[in-house]
Backbone bond lengths (Angstrom), bond angles and torsions (degrees), N, CA, C in turn:
res aa  C-N    CA-C-N  psi(-1)  N-CA   C-N-CA  omega(-1)  CA-C   N-CA-C  phi
1 M - - - 1.548 - - 1.667 106.87 -
2 P 1.365 109.36 137.06 1.491 107.74 -177.72 1.450 113.39 -72.88
3 R 1.384 118.89 152.95 1.429 117.54 179.14 1.573 109.52 -79.43
4 K 1.309 111.82 169.08 1.517 112.84 -179.11 1.496 113.93 -67.97
5 L 1.260 116.71 159.22 1.390 121.74 179.38 1.443 112.85 -79.11
6 S 1.323 112.25 153.56 1.524 119.38 -175.82 1.570 111.09 -63.55
7 S 1.206 122.42 139.16 1.458 128.76 171.13 1.439 113.63 -71.28
8 I 1.320 114.98 -17.07 1.533 120.20 -178.13 1.456 112.75 -96.22
9 S 1.333 114.44 -53.37 1.569 117.79 177.17 1.467 104.62 -150.58
10 P 1.351 117.55 116.18 1.447 119.48 -176.59 1.475 116.01 -68.80
11 D 1.273 120.35 -9.09 1.402 124.98 173.67 1.517 117.62 -82.13
12 W 1.382 114.47 -1.88 1.411 120.30 -177.32 1.503 112.05 -131.72
13 W 1.449 114.69 158.40 1.489 116.67 168.73 1.534 106.71 -89.59
14 D 1.322 116.55 154.80 1.470 123.72 173.51 1.510 104.21 -175.00
15 Y 1.258 112.10 -178.17 1.536 120.73 -170.36 1.446 116.61 -63.67
16 T 1.401 117.36 -19.19 1.418 121.02 176.13 1.484 114.21 -69.11
17 T 1.345 116.04 -5.69 1.548 118.79 -176.55 1.572 106.82 -99.48
18 L 1.257 116.90 4.89 1.518 119.23 179.13 1.432 111.88 -73.16
19 D 1.344 114.92 170.74 1.592 124.41 179.05 1.481 105.00 -66.72
20 A 1.255 128.41 139.17 1.380 132.83 175.68 1.465 112.95 -52.32
21 D 1.380 116.91 -36.54 1.457 122.36 -173.75 1.631 104.19 -61.76
22 I 1.310 119.49 -47.48 1.402 123.00 -173.76 1.628 107.69 -61.48
23 I 1.364 117.04 -43.57 1.386 116.66 178.47 1.510 117.82 -63.49
24 R 1.388 111.39 -40.49 1.510 120.04 173.02 1.501 108.65 -53.65
25 D 1.364 115.93 -54.49 1.527 118.13 -167.24 1.584 106.89 -67.98
26 A 1.323 115.68 -33.78 1.581 119.85 -176.00 1.548 103.13 -62.78
27 A 1.374 118.03 -53.59 1.413 122.58 -171.80 1.360 113.05 -59.34
28 A 1.372 117.81 -30.62 1.428 121.97 -173.10 1.613 112.65 -78.54
29 L 1.351 114.96 -16.13 1.486 115.93 171.61 1.414 126.41 -53.96
30 T 1.350 117.49 129.82 1.483 117.37 171.49 1.532 112.95 -96.86
31 P 1.271 128.35 164.49 1.399 123.55 -178.58 1.552 111.06 -64.33
32 E 1.383 117.16 -18.13 1.443 116.31 179.62 1.540 108.45 -80.69
33 K 1.407 116.36 -36.12 1.413 120.53 173.58 1.652 110.91 -64.72
34 M 1.242 114.63 -42.84 1.471 115.65 175.43 1.588 118.61 -58.00
35 A 1.293 112.44 -35.87 1.392 123.73 -178.59 1.688 104.59 -64.03
36 K 1.250 117.37 -35.75 1.493 122.47 -179.38 1.514 113.33 -80.49
37 L 1.353 122.69 -2.61 1.427 122.41 -179.42 1.435 113.71 -82.63
38 S 1.313 121.78 3.08 1.466 122.80 173.75 1.552 109.31 -55.92
39 R 1.249 111.59 146.57 1.584 123.21 175.61 1.399 107.87 -150.00
40 P 1.334 117.12 169.27 1.566 116.83 177.13 1.543 105.29 -64.73
41 G 1.305 111.26 133.44 1.467 123.36 179.38 1.612 110.54 89.79
42 F 1.393 118.40 -10.89 1.406 114.96 179.40 1.690 105.72 -140.95
43 K 1.270 116.20 121.99 1.451 123.75 -175.92 1.526 110.27 -120.15
44 V 1.372 115.96 131.50 1.393 125.25 171.71 1.461 111.87 -103.64
45 V 1.223 118.43 123.96 1.463 131.15 -176.86 1.526 113.34 -115.36
46 M 1.228 125.11 126.46 1.615 127.32 179.62 1.488 104.50 -112.48
47 Y 1.322 114.17 139.13 1.439 123.89 169.86 1.496 112.70 -122.84
48 D 1.443 115.43 133.38 1.418 119.46 -175.59 1.527 118.51 -76.57
49 T 1.394 109.96 -28.19 1.443 117.11 -176.23 1.519 111.82 -127.69
50 L 1.264 113.22 148.30 1.554 114.55 179.66 1.530 112.26 -60.29
51 E 1.366 115.22 -41.29 1.362 123.25 176.94 1.487 116.01 -49.51
52 E 1.350 114.63 -44.85 1.401 121.04 178.06 1.576 111.93 -69.37
53 F 1.372 110.63 -41.68 1.462 116.77 -176.76 1.609 108.42 -62.65
54 Y 1.312 119.30 -49.08 1.385 112.88 -171.31 1.583 107.81 -79.17
55 L 1.298 126.24 -29.52 1.366 127.58 168.12 1.604 112.07 -53.81
56 A 1.223 117.56 -47.95 1.363 122.94 174.51 1.570 112.93 -53.63
57 E 1.366 111.32 -46.10 1.468 113.10 178.49 1.467 113.60 -69.56
58 A 1.326 120.02 -37.72 1.472 118.91 172.97 1.399 114.38 -61.94
59 L 1.354 121.11 -30.71 1.406 119.55 -172.16 1.500 110.04 -83.24
60 E 1.370 118.28 -7.25 1.529 120.05 170.66 1.569 105.71 -69.47
61 Y 1.285 121.23 -36.38 1.430 123.33 176.19 1.552 110.52 -62.89
62 V 1.380 115.59 -52.39 1.472 123.25 175.54 1.517 111.55 -47.49
63 A 1.309 113.92 -57.66 1.562 123.56 -174.30 1.422 107.18 -61.22
64 A 1.326 125.48 -37.75 1.492 126.80 -179.71 1.545 108.95 -67.08
65 W 1.298 112.08 -56.48 1.551 115.17 -178.62 1.461 113.33 -63.65
66 K 1.365 122.04 -33.53 1.428 121.07 173.69 1.588 116.20 -57.52
67 R 1.340 113.63 -31.81 1.448 119.89 169.34 1.526 118.96 -66.36
68 S 1.266 118.17 -13.96 1.422 126.02 -166.37 1.576 109.51 -86.99
69 T 1.240 114.50 135.05 1.464 123.63 172.80 1.447 111.12 -128.20
70 P 1.306 123.97 162.66 1.567 127.78 171.47 1.505 110.48 -54.60
71 D 1.311 118.87 -38.64 1.455 120.55 -174.70 1.607 108.94 -93.61
72 N 1.427 118.64 -11.30 1.424 117.61 171.10 1.494 110.31 -141.11
73 P 1.250 122.14 81.95 1.442 126.07 -166.28 1.536 105.21 -76.80
74 V 1.344 112.71 140.97 1.464 118.05 176.31 1.533 111.18 -127.44
75 G 1.292 119.14 146.74 1.440 121.01 -177.64 1.569 113.01 -133.59
76 I 1.296 113.33 -176.50 1.462 120.65 -178.74 1.567 101.99 -146.07
77 C 1.316 111.73 141.15 1.478 119.95 175.93 1.505 110.69 -104.13
78 G 1.189 123.65 121.80 1.509 124.38 -171.13 1.425 119.46 -123.21
79 P 1.224 121.68 162.75 1.550 129.79 -169.78 1.467 111.53 -101.89
80 I 1.366 118.35 159.67 1.399 120.91 156.82 1.481 99.34 -108.54
81 G 1.314 118.27 113.91 1.406 122.93 -170.96 1.501 113.30 103.92
82 P 1.275 122.68 83.35 1.494 128.81 3.99 1.585 111.32 -69.59
83 T 1.322 116.18 164.66 1.404 119.00 171.94 1.573 109.36 -128.64
84 E 1.362 115.85 -8.24 1.349 119.89 -179.66 1.623 118.32 -53.60
85 Q 1.238 110.24 -22.36 1.499 116.75 -177.30 1.614 113.07 -83.09
86 L 1.302 110.86 -15.61 1.510 113.10 -174.12 1.556 114.78 -65.99
87 P 1.368 118.66 -51.56 1.523 118.75 179.02 1.529 106.52 -56.98
88 L 1.424 121.19 -36.86 1.417 121.06 -176.07 1.547 105.37 -60.17
89 V 1.341 115.02 -49.34 1.551 115.44 -173.79 1.489 111.92 -54.66
90 A 1.412 114.31 -41.19 1.526 115.67 176.78 1.579 111.26 -60.64
91 R 1.272 119.91 -45.74 1.323 127.54 -171.40 1.501 106.52 -68.59
92 L 1.268 124.20 -43.33 1.464 128.40 171.39 1.568 113.01 -51.03
93 V 1.270 111.56 -53.82 1.486 121.21 -175.97 1.489 106.03 -60.50
94 N 1.375 124.30 -51.91 1.397 124.73 -173.18 1.597 109.13 -70.33
95 D 1.407 118.96 -43.55 1.427 119.33 -176.23 1.519 114.34 -73.94
96 L 1.368 119.82 -22.37 1.421 127.81 165.48 1.493 123.06 -83.34
97 N 1.437 109.17 -4.05 1.401 117.24 -176.85 1.523 110.25 58.98
98 L 1.126 121.51 34.48 1.569 122.49 -172.22 1.479 114.07 -85.26
99 N 1.275 116.30 118.30 1.516 120.91 178.16 1.483 106.50 -79.45
100 V 1.396 115.91 114.18 1.480 120.08 179.52 1.539 111.68 -111.84
101 R 1.311 116.81 15.13 1.386 118.16 -173.49 1.487 121.11 -55.48
102 S 1.458 114.51 -26.21 1.476 116.74 174.06 1.477 115.02 -87.48
103 G 1.393 116.15 -1.66 1.463 118.23 177.54 1.433 115.79 -77.12
104 H 1.385 113.51 162.32 1.485 114.98 -177.05 1.671 103.98 -132.27
105 F 1.277 110.26 153.00 1.374 120.69 173.48 1.588 115.85 -130.50
106 W 1.262 115.53 139.75 1.452 123.35 175.87 1.453 113.04 -117.81
107 G 1.378 115.05 117.20 1.524 112.98 174.58 1.518 104.18 -77.61
108 M 1.352 116.00 144.02 1.559 116.44 -167.25 1.579 106.19 -92.77
109 D 1.372 121.19 -20.14 1.572 113.19 179.44 1.618 101.93 -158.03
110 E 1.318 103.20 177.82 1.570 116.50 178.00 1.404 100.66 -169.16
111 W 1.483 112.29 153.39 1.437 126.78 174.76 1.498 109.84 -65.67
112 Y 1.349 118.20 149.62 1.358 123.70 -176.72 1.629 105.95 -125.95
113 L 1.309 113.98 121.93 1.532 118.25 -164.46 1.431 107.08 -139.22
114 D 1.373 119.52 118.05 1.518 121.63 173.74 1.425 111.60 59.21
115 G 1.256 119.19 45.96 1.463 126.18 176.74 1.525 120.05 76.14
116 K 1.357 116.69 7.04 1.421 118.75 177.21 1.453 111.70 -149.95
117 E 1.288 117.99 166.49 1.552 122.60 179.16 1.579 110.80 -63.50
118 A 1.386 109.21 149.89 1.522 112.59 175.29 1.499 107.76 -62.71
119 P 1.273 117.78 139.39 1.490 119.65 -179.92 1.585 106.69 -79.09
120 P 1.457 113.42 156.77 1.511 111.66 176.78 1.461 111.71 -61.40
121 T 1.218 122.95 -5.82 1.495 119.68 -179.14 1.666 108.56 -88.00
122 H 1.294 112.72 -4.24 1.465 117.20 179.96 1.517 112.01 -69.20
123 P 1.228 124.56 136.35 1.568 115.26 176.98 1.492 117.92 -60.80
124 L 1.312 111.89 -27.08 1.516 114.03 178.08 1.494 116.25 -92.86
125 S 1.312 119.44 1.79 1.462 124.80 -172.76 1.469 110.55 -56.84
126 F 1.236 117.93 127.48 1.476 126.09 175.01 1.575 113.39 -66.27
127 E 1.413 111.03 -40.24 1.454 117.06 174.47 1.496 115.81 -60.53
128 K 1.370 113.78 -39.34 1.444 123.52 172.80 1.546 109.72 -56.60
129 A 1.350 117.87 -52.26 1.335 120.19 -174.34 1.646 111.80 -66.42
130 D 1.265 116.37 -37.63 1.556 117.90 176.34 1.433 107.90 -61.54
131 R 1.348 119.91 -50.74 1.464 118.34 -177.72 1.424 115.37 -63.73
132 E 1.453 116.81 -46.69 1.448 118.18 -177.10 1.517 113.20 -69.10
133 L 1.282 119.36 -35.98 1.505 116.54 -176.61 1.644 110.74 -92.03
134 C 1.179 111.66 -13.28 1.627 109.99 -179.13 1.496 112.93 -126.27
135 F 1.375 112.84 -71.01 1.607 117.59 -162.87 1.406 111.43 -69.91
136 N 1.349 123.61 -34.76 1.399 125.63 175.82 1.563 114.17 -74.70
137 R 1.219 116.34 -7.27 1.484 120.64 173.89 1.528 111.88 -96.32
138 I 1.350 120.28 -14.94 1.449 122.05 178.28 1.502 110.23 -81.31
139 R 1.360 115.21 129.27 1.471 119.90 176.30 1.446 115.51 -44.87
140 K 1.394 117.28 135.99 1.396 127.44 -176.47 1.558 112.30 -54.16
141 D 1.224 120.61 -36.58 1.394 130.94 177.19 1.470 112.93 -72.66
142 L 1.194 125.86 -12.01 1.470 133.34 -178.28 1.494 113.56 -113.69
143 V 1.331 124.85 -33.32 1.422 129.55 -163.11 1.539 105.89 -80.60
144 M 1.294 116.37 156.66 1.513 125.27 -175.83 1.481 104.05 -80.73
145 P 1.227 118.94 152.77 1.582 123.57 175.43 1.332 114.53 -66.02
146 D 1.261 123.02 152.32 1.516 128.65 -174.45 1.498 111.99 -50.36
147 Q 1.326 111.65 -34.70 1.677 115.08 -171.51 1.555 103.07 -68.82
148 N 1.275 122.09 -13.77 1.539 122.89 -178.91 1.454 111.82 -88.03
149 L 1.449 116.13 -6.89 1.484 120.42 178.96 1.482 107.22 -99.61
150 H 1.268 115.04 117.87 1.566 117.57 -178.76 1.466 111.14 -113.01
151 F 1.374 115.41 121.96 1.426 121.92 -173.51 1.584 105.41 -126.91
152 P 1.383 113.95 129.56 1.508 115.77 -172.46 1.602 110.42 -64.20
153 K 1.355 114.32 137.77 1.470 120.94 179.61 1.560 109.44 -118.01
154 A 1.345 114.61 166.69 1.511 114.08 173.77 1.329 114.56 -51.79
155 D 1.325 120.61 -40.37 1.568 122.66 175.83 1.560 99.30 -92.03
156 T 1.340 114.14 108.68 1.432 119.81 -171.58 1.497 109.83 -87.74
157 S 1.315 122.68 6.90 1.347 120.63 -172.61 1.640 115.93 -66.15
158 A 1.267 111.67 -42.74 1.610 117.63 -178.77 1.565 105.06 -67.03
159 Y 1.257 121.29 -44.38 1.395 126.01 -178.79 1.572 109.84 -59.10
160 R 1.348 114.43 -50.34 1.441 113.44 179.72 1.564 114.43 -67.40
161 E 1.325 110.05 -32.34 1.499 108.45 -178.15 1.622 107.95 -72.41
162 S 1.207 117.43 -20.02 1.547 121.85 -179.38 1.527 108.99 -60.47
163 W 1.404 113.51 -35.07 1.491 119.94 179.15 1.421 114.30 -72.46
164 D 1.278 118.38 -11.58 1.506 125.40 179.51 1.534 116.57 -120.10
165 A 1.362 111.44 23.82 1.466 117.53 -170.76 1.627 109.33 -107.63
166 G 1.321 114.40 22.26 1.447 118.99 177.69 1.527 118.00 87.77
167 V 1.336 120.99 7.00 1.404 125.92 178.05 1.485 111.81 -101.14
168 R 1.229 118.41 119.63 1.533 124.91 -179.80 1.472 106.40 -75.98
169 C 1.385 115.30 139.54 1.436 124.60 -178.59 1.705 97.94 -105.67
170 A 1.344 112.90 107.59 1.548 112.86 -174.99 1.517 103.98 -76.75
171 V 1.278 121.78 -35.91 1.515 119.50 -173.73 1.479 108.95 -151.75
172 M 1.394 114.63 133.94 1.490 118.27 167.26 1.534 106.95 -107.18
173 Q 1.369 110.78 120.41 1.390 117.67 178.75 1.592 113.11 -90.00
174 G 1.215 116.84 163.88 1.397 118.02 179.62 1.471 114.06 -170.43
175 G 1.354 115.60 163.92 1.530 119.90 171.62 1.495 102.50 -112.00
176 Q 1.338 113.95 -173.01 1.450 123.61 178.70 1.449 113.12 -128.72
177 G 1.275 121.97 114.67 1.394 127.22 -179.89 1.455 118.25 -79.62
178 D 1.352 126.69 166.77 1.418 130.37 178.18 1.359 111.75 -52.07
179 V 1.427 124.46 -28.85 1.402 120.84 -179.95 1.472 114.40 -100.49
180 K 1.424 109.36 13.91 1.449 112.35 173.04 1.641 114.98 81.87
181 H 1.173 116.34 22.52 1.523 120.45 -177.96 1.493 106.81 -95.84
182 W 1.312 107.48 159.26 1.541 118.19 162.76 1.558 101.31 -115.67
183 A 1.360 123.14 145.69 1.398 122.72 -169.59 1.433 111.84 52.70
184 F 1.283 121.97 -132.76 1.465 122.93 171.74 1.523 109.76 -116.79
185 N 1.318 118.33 40.74 1.381 121.71 178.13 1.512 107.08 -85.16
186 D 1.207 116.03 81.81 1.526 127.04 -176.15 1.451 108.78 -85.89
187 P 1.331 118.69 158.06 1.493 117.89 172.61 1.511 110.95 -74.81
188 P 1.243 117.83 152.17 1.522 125.07 -176.40 1.528 118.08 -64.50
189 R 1.238 115.93 167.48 1.473 118.89 163.04 1.477 112.91 -66.62
190 R 1.336 116.92 156.46 1.367 119.17 176.31 1.494 110.04 -101.58
191 K 1.416 111.29 96.29 1.373 118.67 -171.24 1.421 111.11 -167.00
192 G 1.350 119.33 162.82 1.530 120.63 179.06 1.432 112.58 58.09
193 K 1.316 118.26 -136.96 1.541 117.61 -179.55 1.474 111.98 -72.27
194 Y 1.442 121.74 -7.70 1.386 120.83 170.23 1.395 116.98 -97.29
195 K 1.449 116.10 18.56 1.439 112.85 -177.34 1.568 114.62 -68.68
196 D 1.295 118.61 -39.40 1.509 119.77 179.50 1.541 113.43 -92.13
197 N 1.237 118.88 -22.70 1.504 120.03 -178.25 1.586 105.15 -147.28
198 P 1.297 113.43 147.91 1.531 123.29 176.58 1.529 101.07 -74.75
199 P 1.425 112.86 161.79 1.398 117.73 177.69 1.553 109.59 -62.01
200 S 1.445 110.85 155.66 1.423 117.84 178.60 1.587 113.36 -61.13
201 P 1.200 121.48 153.82 1.549 114.51 172.25 1.452 110.23 -59.04
202 A 1.291 121.82 -36.00 1.448 117.40 177.78 1.459 115.98 -63.27
203 E 1.278 117.12 -38.32 1.543 124.65 178.27 1.579 108.29 -69.31
204 Y 1.430 115.86 -39.35 1.413 112.35 179.81 1.495 116.02 -70.18
205 R 1.319 115.15 -28.23 1.514 121.94 -175.20 1.615 108.60 -73.77
206 K 1.175 116.83 -14.97 1.518 121.32 171.61 1.509 116.26 -72.86
207 L 1.257 117.58 -20.11 1.408 121.92 -178.84 1.592 111.07 -62.13
208 T 1.382 109.60 136.72 1.485 116.20 -179.85 1.480 106.00 -107.55
209 T 1.375 113.06 -171.18 1.595 119.14 177.78 1.493 107.25 -61.98
210 R 1.371 119.74 132.11 1.319 126.33 -163.84 1.464 115.46 -158.30
211 V 1.451 119.66 172.48 1.498 118.83 167.34 1.429 102.48 -91.61
212 V 1.322 112.57 137.46 1.479 125.65 -178.34 1.510 112.96 -121.83
213 D 1.343 114.73 127.36 1.584 119.26 172.37 1.460 106.72 -76.85
214 L 1.217 117.65 127.25 1.480 127.84 -167.35 1.553 108.75 -83.06
215 H 1.273 121.01 137.89 1.478 126.53 179.10 1.611 100.84 -72.41
216 P 1.356 118.47 151.45 1.405 122.84 177.05 1.407 113.51 -55.88
217 L 1.374 120.24 -37.76 1.481 124.90 -178.03 1.577 104.95 -64.84
218 T 1.291 122.66 -37.07 1.493 119.17 -179.78 1.511 111.36 -69.10
219 V 1.385 115.55 -40.09 1.469 117.70 175.60 1.544 110.65 -54.61
220 A 1.412 111.33 -55.83 1.398 115.12 -178.11 1.614 116.33 -58.96
221 Q 1.344 115.56 -38.17 1.402 118.68 178.59 1.542 110.89 -65.80
222 N 1.331 120.58 -40.42 1.464 119.22 179.48 1.492 111.03 -63.60
223 A 1.449 115.74 -40.93 1.308 115.13 177.61 1.699 113.54 -57.61
224 R 1.247 107.92 -39.56 1.540 110.53 -179.37 1.466 109.27 -68.41
225 T 1.224 117.13 -41.67 1.537 118.15 -168.96 1.593 110.86 -84.08
226 S 1.381 116.53 -32.07 1.450 119.70 -170.84 1.470 114.04 -120.79
227 G 1.231 120.54 -18.38 1.475 128.17 -171.24 1.482 117.57 -118.46
228 G 1.303 123.68 4.16 1.346 128.51 175.97 1.609 109.56 74.14
229 G 1.279 117.03 14.14 1.447 124.79 176.87 1.471 110.14 96.06
230 N 1.364 122.19 6.08 1.446 126.21 176.28 1.570 108.47 -78.84
231 I 1.380 118.19 93.23 1.368 125.35 -175.98 1.581 106.20 -63.77
232 S 1.381 117.54 -41.66 1.432 115.68 -176.65 1.615 116.61 -57.17
233 L 1.315 113.86 -17.94 1.459 121.79 -178.47 1.403 111.18 -71.08
234 V 1.376 122.10 -32.43 1.351 135.40 -157.41 1.610 105.41 -88.06
235 P 1.337 118.69 121.97 1.474 124.67 174.84 1.631 107.73 -61.42
236 T 1.304 121.04 152.13 1.370 127.29 -177.54 1.612 107.93 -99.72
237 Q 1.262 118.37 -3.66 1.544 125.84 -175.47 1.521 106.21 -130.95
238 A 1.273 118.68 151.22 1.412 121.74 173.62 1.607 104.60 -156.89
239 L 1.338 113.06 163.73 1.440 126.61 170.61 1.507 109.53 -88.15
240 S 1.205 115.56 144.35 1.487 115.98 -176.33 1.511 113.85 -152.00
241 V 1.314 120.01 124.79 1.364 126.69 165.87 1.523 111.68 -38.55
242 G 1.279 126.73 139.71 1.395 122.91 -173.97 1.542 112.39 -107.82
243 P 1.324 115.11 167.77 1.383 122.59 175.25 1.635 112.09 -55.15
244 A 1.321 114.77 -32.69 1.442 115.37 177.95 1.507 112.42 -64.07
245 E 1.325 118.94 -38.71 1.387 116.56 179.90 1.658 109.37 -76.18
246 T 1.300 108.88 -31.88 1.554 116.96 -178.46 1.571 108.80 -57.77
247 W 1.365 113.96 -37.38 1.415 117.35 -176.63 1.623 109.68 -80.15
248 Q 1.329 119.00 -4.79 1.399 119.02 170.17 1.451 115.76 -87.63
249 T 1.399 122.41 -0.67 1.345 124.72 -178.96 1.466 114.67 -95.68
250 E 1.365 118.16 146.00 1.360 121.63 -175.37 1.521 117.49 -65.99
251 K 1.346 113.99 -24.23 1.476 124.41 -173.78 1.465 107.97 -159.68
252 V 1.384 113.99 134.41 1.474 119.31 170.09 1.584 105.65 -108.08
253 S 1.382 113.90 129.11 1.490 121.93 -176.06 1.530 105.91 -122.43
254 I 1.347 118.45 111.13 1.414 127.43 176.35 1.519 111.45 -99.88
255 W 1.444 110.65 126.42 1.496 116.48 -174.52 1.582 111.50 -114.66
256 Q 1.378 115.18 116.72 1.474 116.79 -170.93 1.719 103.56 -123.70
257 A 1.212 109.63 108.15 1.445 113.63 177.43 1.574 112.17 -103.65
258 G 1.286 113.83 11.32 1.523 123.16 177.71 1.574 113.64 80.88
259 N 1.171 115.98 12.61 1.490 120.05 -176.99 1.642 110.25 -94.22
260 H 1.312 118.54 -23.71 1.446 122.47 -171.38 1.552 105.90 -106.45
261 D 1.360 115.92 -75.78 1.397 115.41 -178.51 1.587 108.78 -86.05
262 N 1.340 118.39 167.00 1.313 123.36 -176.57 1.629 117.08 -96.22
263 P 1.260 120.09 -178.21 1.515 118.74 -178.61 1.409 113.52 -57.60
264 F 1.392 116.44 -43.63 1.579 113.68 -177.97 1.503 105.87 -68.76
265 G 1.243 123.66 -46.92 1.500 123.17 -169.28 1.565 102.69 -61.58
266 Q 1.210 130.16 -43.16 1.451 132.24 -176.49 1.584 107.19 -60.72
267 R 1.305 118.09 -33.52 1.431 123.88 -179.90 1.546 109.42 -83.36
268 L 1.260 117.29 -34.12 1.385 115.30 -174.63 1.554 114.79 -70.69
269 T 1.288 117.28 -43.65 1.468 119.54 -174.39 1.520 105.22 -78.49
270 T 1.287 123.58 -23.80 1.435 123.40 178.34 1.599 106.54 -71.77
271 L 1.193 116.68 -40.16 1.570 122.62 177.61 1.563 107.22 -67.67
272 M 1.255 120.93 -44.62 1.510 122.55 -176.21 1.509 114.45 -64.91
273 I 1.362 110.14 -44.62 1.477 120.88 177.77 1.529 107.09 -62.47
274 A 1.361 114.88 -55.85 1.515 116.63 -175.32 1.399 114.65 -60.21
275 K 1.440 121.04 -38.87 1.536 125.20 178.41 1.443 112.80 -91.71
276 K 1.375 116.05 11.59 1.514 118.75 -179.17 1.559 115.32 45.89
277 I 1.266 106.99 69.36 1.525 119.77 -178.93 1.561 106.58 -121.30
278 P 1.290 120.74 63.85 1.539 118.06 -177.08 1.510 107.54 -77.07
279 D 1.459 107.85 138.22 1.465 115.07 -173.51 1.553 106.43 -150.77
280 A 1.293 126.97 112.78 1.315 125.27 -172.21 1.591 116.80 -66.46
281 A 1.341 113.97 -8.62 1.414 117.61 164.68 1.593 114.43 -69.75
282 V 1.313 115.49 -14.44 1.412 122.69 -178.36 1.687 99.70 -129.71
283 P 1.256 120.00 78.10 1.566 119.35 -168.55 1.558 107.80 -54.49
284 M 1.311 120.11 -40.68 1.474 115.20 179.22 1.504 118.69 -52.38
285 S 1.412 110.99 -30.50 1.453 115.39 -175.61 1.591 108.14 -67.74
286 L 1.242 117.58 -15.71 1.457 118.02 -174.99 1.552 113.32 -68.32
287 L 1.410 111.77 -17.26 1.500 116.74 174.22 1.391 114.85 -71.92
288 A 1.432 114.44 1.45 1.508 115.82 170.26 1.572 112.96 -60.65
289 D 1.357 109.37 -20.71 1.618 113.90 -179.95 1.554 109.71 -94.06
290 H 1.289 121.09 -9.03 1.484 117.16 -173.67 1.591 105.40 -83.79
291 P 1.295 121.37 137.27 1.489 130.94 -171.02 1.612 114.22 -64.11
292 N 1.459 111.79 -20.85 1.476 107.07 178.14 1.493 109.52 -153.34
293 V 1.248 115.31 105.10 1.538 126.32 -177.86 1.531 109.45 -125.39
294 Q 1.261 111.04 136.56 1.434 116.52 177.03 1.602 108.04 -131.31
295 F 1.415 115.68 126.22 1.462 123.03 177.68 1.494 105.52 -100.20
296 N 1.389 116.33 123.22 1.361 119.56 176.70 1.604 114.09 -109.73
297 F 1.234 116.31 131.30 1.534 120.83 -169.93 1.487 110.54 -121.56
298 Y 1.325 118.95 131.94 1.662 120.52 156.82 1.449 100.21 -75.79
299 R 1.394 119.70 122.58 1.403 121.53 -172.24 1.585 109.38 -67.44
300 K 1.358 118.74 -34.14 1.418 113.80 177.24 1.408 117.03 -74.70
301 G 1.267 118.48 -5.47 1.519 120.52 -176.47 1.568 111.54 -101.06
302 I 1.395 114.46 7.10 1.362 120.65 177.41 1.533 109.38 -77.93
303 G 1.271 115.97 -33.86 1.377 120.67 -178.13 1.380 119.08 61.20
304 S 1.328 119.54 -158.28 1.454 128.19 -173.48 1.500 115.49 -139.70
305 C 1.354 120.05 141.27 1.504 126.49 -171.04 1.586 104.16 -96.63
306 E 1.311 121.34 0.55 1.457 121.68 169.57 1.359 113.99 -54.78
307 V 1.412 114.81 138.99 1.512 118.70 171.68 1.485 115.71 -71.59
308 E 1.413 114.48 124.85 1.449 114.00 -176.54 1.609 101.56 -146.14
309 M 1.333 115.92 117.85 1.432 114.47 -176.45 1.464 113.33 -83.96
310 H 1.344 114.32 147.91 1.503 119.16 178.83 1.497 111.17 -135.66
């Protein structure tokens, strides 16, 4: 029997196609109950201040690069969204006089425009943001060479090969979007063989770095967070690191300050991962099958799911 149609866009899969019991149970979670959903392989961490939250996120970069040596290079894969940690990373490296030249970094996604990746000159370029907020701020005698920075391109071959070139990815960081993605791993359109059911978790996990059609929620969210609400400014396709690369990382660390996804969404994926309910309509829930996942929350950003009219 086909699942119900999306309440957002009937041509797509998304979390509104889930069973009503899951929706109800997620909305009922308090921050205190969320904190108790940790289990082996999944850890929920709460931070009481934004300063502590973003410092802890920045320290994941430092900890990964401190493990790196020329003979055993280590890297981190990082997001644009959040970005507040990036200047802190540069300041920590400089002030601690930390040589990170053997370290690596993977940008996890980029906009796709007119058959190619958005250039670093584009105002919304993720590579531009990474460089300007972090790597250009690190002292030249400490920063890694440019060949150690890996950004996805329209020809994904070099980027994908960098994941198999002998560099360990200690951590893949991410945020969570309105459509419950990490990077731009959005749910698929509801058509063809996915008309009645989304792809199985095993099938979705095989996806590698690729061009992704963006769910309408993702386009609207990026207009809100990065474009002042101007939806026409936001591309409808992007390049995204895939689940295949994600499963090559030692740890997946998701950072939620309450700026990107809403109170319900933060609860939903926490519940689905904790209870091991992977569903490709909620891509973040597929991390239920990853062996080492950590959700990091700014406690005041979790909010409430109580109905309150404005």
